[in-house]
C-alpha positions as CSV (number, residue, x, y, z in Angstrom):
1,M,80.0,114.8,111.6
2,A,83.7,114.2,111.1
3,T,85.6,113.2,114.6
4,H,88.5,115.5,115.7
5,Y,91.4,114.7,118.4
6,F,92.9,116.9,120.8
7,L,96.0,116.9,122.5
8,C,97.2,118.9,125.5
9,D,100.9,118.9,125.2
10,N,101.4,119.6,129.1
11,C,99.5,116.7,130.5
12,G,99.1,114.2,127.8
13,L,95.4,114.0,127.8
14,R,93.5,113.0,124.8
15,L,90.0,113.9,123.4
16,E,87.8,113.6,120.6
17,D,85.3,116.1,119.5
18,D,83.2,116.9,116.1
19,N,84.0,120.2,116.6
20,L,87.2,122.4,115.5
21,K,86.9,125.2,118.1
22,E,90.0,126.2,120.6
23,H,90.0,123.4,123.6
24,Q,91.1,123.6,126.7
25,C,92.4,120.8,128.7
26,P,90.0,119.8,131.2
27,Q,92.6,118.9,134.1
28,C,95.3,121.5,133.5
29,K,93.5,124.0,132.1
30,Q,96.3,124.4,129.2
31,G,95.5,124.6,125.5
32,M,95.0,121.7,123.6
33,R,96.2,121.1,119.5
34,I,94.5,119.4,117.2
35,E,96.0,115.7,116.2
36,W,95.7,116.3,112.4
37,P,94.5,112.3,110.4
38,S,97.8,110.7,109.0
39,Y,96.5,111.5,105.4
40,R,97.4,114.9,105.9
41,K,101.0,113.9,107.0
42,A,102.0,113.3,103.7
43,C,101.8,116.8,102.7
44,G,103.7,118.2,105.3
45,D,101.4,118.9,108.4
46,Y,103.0,117.2,111.1
47,N,104.7,117.3,114.2
48,F,107.8,114.8,114.3
49,V,109.9,114.2,117.3
50,S,113.1,112.7,116.8
51,A,115.1,111.0,119.7
52,S,117.4,109.9,117.2
53,L,118.6,113.5,116.8
54,A,118.3,114.3,120.4
55,I,120.7,116.7,121.4
56,N,122.0,117.7,125.5
57,P,119.6,119.9,126.9
58,S,122.4,122.1,128.0
59,Q,123.1,123.1,124.0
60,A,119.6,123.8,123.7
61,A,120.1,127.7,123.6
62,A,123.2,127.5,120.9
63,H,120.8,125.2,118.7
64,R,117.7,127.4,119.3
65,K,120.3,130.5,117.7
66,L,121.2,127.8,114.8
67,F,118.1,126.3,114.0
68,P,115.1,128.6,115.1
69,N,112.2,126.9,112.8
70,V,113.2,123.4,115.0
71,G,111.7,123.0,118.4
72,V,113.9,121.6,121.1
73,L,112.1,119.4,124.1
74,P,113.4,120.2,127.6
75,D,114.5,116.1,127.4
76,G,116.5,117.4,123.8
77,R,114.6,115.5,121.5
78,L,114.1,118.0,118.8
79,E,110.8,118.5,117.3
80,F,110.0,119.1,113.5
81,K,106.9,121.1,112.0
82,S,106.8,119.2,109.2
83,V,108.8,117.4,106.1
84,R,110.6,120.0,104.8
85,S,112.1,121.4,108.0
86,H,113.6,117.8,108.8
87,D,115.1,117.3,105.3
88,K,116.8,120.9,105.5
89,Y,118.3,120.3,108.7
90,L,119.3,116.5,107.8
91,E,121.2,118.8,105.0
92,A,122.8,121.6,106.7
93,T,123.8,119.3,109.7
94,G,125.0,116.6,107.0
95,F,123.1,114.0,108.7
96,V,122.4,111.2,106.2
97,K,118.8,109.6,106.3
98,H,119.1,105.7,105.1
99,P,116.3,104.1,104.6
100,Q,114.7,101.4,107.7
101,K,115.4,97.6,106.7
102,I,112.5,95.5,107.9
103,K,112.7,91.5,108.4
104,R,110.4,90.0,107.4
105,R,109.1,87.0,109.4
106,G,108.5,83.3,109.0
107,V,110.0,83.7,105.4
108,R,113.0,81.7,104.5
109,I,115.1,82.6,101.6
110,A,117.3,79.7,100.2
């Protein structure tokens, strides 16, 4: 059977189980959400928290009115439910997503 991972957003506890039924956190008694495998992320099913797009928590109410499909965490970081919602947000706000530059270690270019 496949193993599934469940995460409690309240206390951060992570469980693994082979059953897809709803789970309740044994520590804080809150509902737990399933963490889908990384191969599903390419399909658009994912939660992505962006620290680089964070806002001041005092602006959260105004932000929710402008962008109701974008979650705002208590610390001001933004949470996106899909790749499409992230891309639409960047387009609406005028932000540009640049590819990440990765340095190779141990390779010298003459």
